[in-house]
C-alpha positions as CSV (number, residue, x, y, z in Angstrom):
1,X,114.6,70.0,207.4
2,X,112.7,72.5,209.1
3,X,111.0,75.0,206.9
4,X,112.7,78.6,206.3
5,X,111.6,81.7,208.1
6,X,111.1,84.5,206.1
7,X,113.2,87.3,206.1
8,X,112.6,90.7,207.0
9,X,112.8,94.1,205.0
10,X,115.3,94.0,202.2
11,X,117.9,96.9,201.3
12,X,119.2,96.9,197.7
13,X,122.8,96.3,197.3
14,X,122.7,96.3,193.4
15,X,120.5,95.3,190.4
16,X,120.9,95.4,186.5
17,X,119.2,93.4,183.7
18,X,120.5,90.0,184.9
19,X,120.7,90.2,188.8
20,X,119.4,91.8,192.0
21,X,121.4,91.5,195.1
22,X,119.7,92.7,198.4
23,X,120.3,92.6,202.0
24,X,117.9,91.5,204.8
25,X,117.7,92.9,208.1
26,X,119.3,89.6,209.6
27,X,122.3,89.9,207.7
28,X,121.6,87.5,204.9
29,X,122.3,88.5,201.4
30,X,120.1,87.3,198.6
31,X,120.9,87.1,194.9
32,X,118.3,87.0,192.6
33,X,119.1,85.6,189.1
34,X,116.4,87.7,186.9
35,X,116.4,85.1,184.1
36,X,115.5,82.0,185.8
37,X,114.1,83.3,188.8
38,X,116.5,81.4,191.2
39,X,117.4,83.0,194.4
40,X,120.7,82.3,196.1
41,X,120.5,83.4,200.1
42,X,124.5,83.4,201.7
43,X,126.3,85.4,204.1
44,X,128.4,88.6,203.2
45,X,131.6,86.6,203.7
46,X,130.4,83.9,201.4
47,X,129.0,86.7,198.8
48,X,132.7,88.0,198.8
49,X,134.2,84.6,197.7
50,X,131.8,84.0,195.3
51,X,132.3,87.7,193.9
52,X,136.0,86.7,193.8
53,X,135.7,83.4,191.9
54,X,133.2,85.0,189.6
55,X,135.5,87.8,188.7
56,X,138.1,85.2,188.3
57,X,136.2,83.2,185.9
58,X,135.5,86.3,183.6
59,X,139.0,87.2,183.6
60,X,139.8,84.1,182.4
61,X,136.8,83.8,179.8
62,X,138.4,86.9,178.4
63,X,141.8,85.8,178.0
64,X,140.7,82.6,176.1
65,X,138.4,84.8,174.2
66,X,141.1,86.8,173.0
67,X,143.7,83.7,172.7
68,X,141.6,81.1,171.2
69,X,139.6,78.2,173.1
70,X,140.4,75.4,174.9
71,X,138.6,72.4,176.3
72,X,138.9,70.9,179.8
73,X,137.3,68.0,180.4
């Protein structure tokens, strides 16, 4: 695999105590999980899909907390 090229200037889209989301001039979105320091790079479309999946997981988690838990293996 060829070495990755460094991205250009970043614009911060959002940040809080857990995550920082920036967009590079090339269009790549960088999501940095602050607790672990892990950064995931993806396209804007991939970010939309990821956000949708995370929203669904949070809704499900909140429902489960209100009703009791169920284990899925």
